C-alpha positions in Angstrom: -8.5 -31.9 8.5 -11.8 -32.5 10.2 -14.4 -34.8 8.7 -16.4 -32.4 6.6 -19.2 -33.2 4.2 -19.1 -32.0 0.6 -21.8 -29.4 1.4 -19.7 -28.1 4.3 -16.6 -27.9 2.2 -18.6 -26.0 -0.5 -19.9 -23.6 2.0 -16.5 -22.9 3.6 -15.0 -22.2 0.1 -18.0 -19.9 -0.6 -17.5 -18.1 2.7 -13.7 -17.8 2.1 -14.3 -16.2 -1.4 -16.7 -13.7 0.0 -14.9 -10.4 0.8 -17.0 -9.5 3.8 -17.0 -12.8 5.5 -14.2 -12.9 8.1 -12.2 -15.9 9.0 -13.7 -15.6 12.5 -17.2 -16.4 11.0 -15.8 -19.6 9.4 -14.2 -20.5 12.8 -17.5 -19.8 14.6 -19.5 -21.9 12.2 -17.1 -24.7 11.3 -14.4 -24.6 14.0 -11.7 -24.1 11.4 -8.8 -21.8 12.0 -7.5 -19.4 9.3 -4.6 -21.7 8.6 -7.0 -24.7 8.3 -9.1 -22.7 5.8 -6.0 -21.8 3.8 -5.0 -25.5 3.8 -8.5 -26.5 2.7 -8.5 -23.9 -0.1 -5.1 -25.1 -1.2 -6.3 -28.7 -1.5 -9.7 -27.9 -3.1 -8.8 -25.1 -5.6 -6.7 -25.2 -8.7 -3.2 -23.7 -8.0 -4.0 -20.6 -10.1 -7.3 -20.0 -8.3 -5.7 -20.5 -4.9 -3.0 -17.9 -5.8 -5.6 -15.4 -6.9 -7.6 -16.0 -3.7 -4.5 -15.5 -1.5 -3.5 -12.4 -3.4 -7.0 -11.0 -2.9 -7.2 -11.8 0.8 -3.8 -10.1 1.4 -4.4 -7.1 -0.8 -6.6 -5.1 1.5 -9.6 -5.4 -0.9 -11.0 -8.2 1.2 -12.0 -7.7 4.8 -11.2 -11.3 5.9 -9.6 -10.2 9.2 -11.8 -8.4 11.7 -8.9 -6.2 12.9 -8.6 -4.8 9.3 -12.4 -4.0 9.0 -14.1 -0.8 9.5 -16.0 -0.6 12.8 -19.1 0.2 10.7 -19.2 -3.5 9.5 -20.4 -5.4 12.5 -22.0 -8.4 11.1 -21.0 -11.6 9.3 -23.6 -11.4 6.5 -25.5 -9.1 4.3 -28.9 -7.9 5.9 -30.7 -9.2 2.8 -29.1 -12.7 3.0 -31.5 -15.4 4.0 -30.6 -17.7 6.8 -28.3 -20.3 5.3 -29.7 -23.8 5.3 -27.6 -26.3 3.3 -27.0 -23.7 0.5 -30.7 -23.7 -0.6 -31.6 -21.0 -3.0 -33.9 -18.4 -1.5 -37.5 -18.1 -2.5 -36.9 -14.7 -4.0 -34.4 -15.9 -6.5 -36.6 -18.8 -7.5 -39.4 -16.4 -8.4 -37.0 -14.5 -10.7 -36.8 -17.5 -13.1 
């Protein structure tokens, strides 16, 4: 496994859990293949959580593979999502407190 910081591992796990973030986006951002992401998830999650994640990824609910996605979805992130910078909370959500 590559030398990843705790922040990078957290972000990869977050991206892996997101249904609309494809493995290709993780590869683009962190240079980890799908099999490396699976290995990371297996090491970082509890066994039951890992099994739930794998079941979800393979069920068709998740659009983790670009080939399985609708052509309408042509971006890695939600339009409303702020540019990610070390997982900082956006200004909008800070104002909601």
